[in-house]
N, C-alpha and C positions, 0 to 999 in steps of 0.2 A: 643506600646503606653505607655507612662509613666503615673503614677497615676495623676500627676498634670495637664495632658493634657485633662483628662475627665472633661467636663464642667457641672456645675450646671446651668449656664446661659451664653448666648452669644448673643450679639446684635452688629451689625456693621452698623451704619448709616452714613457712610462717615467719617466725622470729629469726630464722637462720637463712640467709641468702648467700650463696657462694657462686661467684662468676669469674671467669677468666677470659680475656680477649684471645682469640685464636692466633693472631699475628704475634702477640707478646709471647705466647707459649712456644710457637714454632721457632722464633728467634732464640729463645732461651735454650731449647734442646739442641738446635743447630750450632749455637755458639760453643756449647760444651764439647760437642764432637769435633768441631773445627779446631778447638784448642787442645785436642788430644794428640797433636803431632809429636809432642815430647813425652807422651805418657808411656806407662808400662805396656799397654796394648800396642801402641805404635812400634815400640822396640821389638816386641814379639813378632809383629807382622813383617817388619823389615828383616829381622834375623832369620826367622823360620820360613817365610814365604816370599821374600824379596819384594814386598809391597811397601812403597814409600809414601811421600806426601800426596801424590795423586789419589791413592786409595783413601787416605784420610779425608781429602776434600770431597770425594764422592760419598763417603760415609756421612760427612756433614750435610750434603745434599739431602740424604735420607732424613736427617734430623729436621732440616728446614721445611720439609714437605710431608713429614710422617702423618700428620693429622689434617692435611689440606682437604681431604674428602669430607671433613665435617662442615665445610662451607656449602656442600652440595646435599649431604644426607643429614637431616635434622628431623626428629620427631619429638613431640611432647607427650610424656606418659603422665596421666593425671590420676592421683590417688590422694593420699594425705599431703604429698609433696608434688611439685611440678619439676620435672627433670627433663633435660634434653637427652635423648637416646640416639646414639650415632652408629648403631649396629650396621656393619658393612663399610664403614669409612676406610678401613684398611685396604679393601679391594680397590676403591676409587683412588685412594692416594697412591697405591702401588702402580695402578694404570698410568697415572700422570707421570710418576717418576720414570717408568719404563719408556714412555714416549720421549721424555727428555734425554735419557741416556742413549737411546738408540739414535737420536738426532746427532749426538756428539760423536758417533762412529768410533767408539772405544774398541781397540783391537784386543784387549785382554778381557776375556769373558768374565773372569771373577770380579774385576773392577766394575764392570757394567752390571753384573747381577747382584752384587752385595747390597747396594742401597735399596733395590727393589725387594730383595728377600727380607731385609731388615724391616722395611715398612710393612710388608704383607704379614709378617709373623710377630710383630712387636707386642701384640696382646696375647695371642694364643695360636698354637699350630693346629688350626681346624680347617676343614675343607671350606672352600668359598661358599658352597651351598648352605653351610651352617652359619656362615657369617651373615648372610642376607638371602632371603627368599625373593625371587624375581617379582612375585605378586605384591610383596611389601612395598615395592617402589611407588605404587599408587598412593601410598600414605605419606610419602616423603614431602617435607616442606623445606626447600633449599633456603639457606641464609642469604646467599647472593642472588641477585636478580637477573644476571645475564652472564654470558660467556666472557664478555669484556671485563666485567667486574671480577670474575674468577681469575682471569689472566693477569689483571693488575695485582691481585692479592698474591698470586704465585710469584710474580716478578718482585714484589716487595719482600716476600719471604726469603728469596734466594739472593737478595742484593749483597749480603755480607760475603758471599763467595768471591774468590779471585776473579778479576775482570776477564782474564783470558778464558777461564772456565765458563763463566756466564755467557760469553759470546758464542760458545759452542752449544749452549742450551736454549737460549732465548728464542731462536727461530721456531722451536717446537711448542712454545708456551701457548700462543693463540689457538693453534690447531688442537692441542690436547684439551684446552678449556672448552672449545666449541664442541668437540666430540663427546665430552662428558655431559655437558649441559643439554645437548640435543638428543643424545641416545645413551642414557645411563645404563639401560639394560644390556646393550651390546658391549659396553666397556666392561661391565662386571662379568659377563659371560666370557670375554677374552681372557680375563685374569684367571678364570677357572680352567682354561684350556691351554692356550698358547703360552701365556706368561709362566704358569706353573711348570709346564714342560721345559721351557727355556731355563728356568732357575735350577731345576734338578740336573739338566745337562751341564750347565756351567759348574755346578758343584762337583760333578764327576770328571770334568775336563782338566782339572789341575790337582796334582798331588796335595792332599791336605785341604782341598777346596771346601769340603763340608765344614771343616774346623774353622775356616775363614768366615764362612757364612754364619755359623753359630756364634762366633765372637762378635760379628757385626750386629746380630740381633741383641745379644747381651749388652753391648755398648749402648744401643738405642733405648732398650728397656731401662737401663740404669739412668741415663740422661733424662728420659721421660719422667721417671719416678721422682727424681730430685727436683724437677722443674714444676710438675703438675700440681695445681691447686687441689684437684680431687684427691691426689695421693696424700697430700699433706693433711687432709681432713679425715682420712681413713684410719681404722685401727691398724696397728703394726702387726705384720704377719711374718711367717718364715720367708715368704717370697719377697716382701718389702725389705727385710733385713738383708737378704742376699743381694738385692738390687743396690742397696745403699753401700754394701761392702764392695761390690764391683765398682761403683762410682768412686769410692774413696781410693781404692788400690789401683785399679787398672786405668782409670781415667784421670786420677789425680784431683778429684773433686771432693771437697769436704762440705757437705750440706749442713 
């Protein structure tokens, strides 16, 4: 399977087919967040919380990998339309991001936690058990065929990051891919226990830490909405209007 064939979104309703390559989507969202170094959000984080370019780079990491779990979790729901359903992809994506940032041995808890928190909650703040039931894993059909293919996709997704940063992350990529492909159940269970606990500890470890994590999620949601083909075909709602306004003002993006 070539990288362009791994989908971030797919819907076939007869005359209407909407499809978006995963790598294209990841790059689009990550590039928005990487370019936010001079945004209103970045100025706020520097002034209020003392977080500079390193923080923005790790937030960009969240963007480049926020949907990487879709390469592993794919189901087709058949009715009048054929759709890919990626329920639980947030948990898999968060697990991969957590493995990478821990390999980087970041000393600031909030910088390490923010990308994981943003990925895990970029769709909805629900418990991991509601995101995906373990028994559902038997119905999963991965888009990638092997851990090596997943690792290559991860490496391609994060390639725009600064080389010095990538060198601290790349050592964990093959291991994270292998762990996810060989034992998806264990990876998801870990997100529901250890990672969730670590995130809330990090939020409480810094004054204003929860505000930083919330801003990180908002930034990822906004970048995701601006980029996603699925969002562009959906009816406008109060949520979408808020995401677009955040993208325009805080990220300096005009969709």
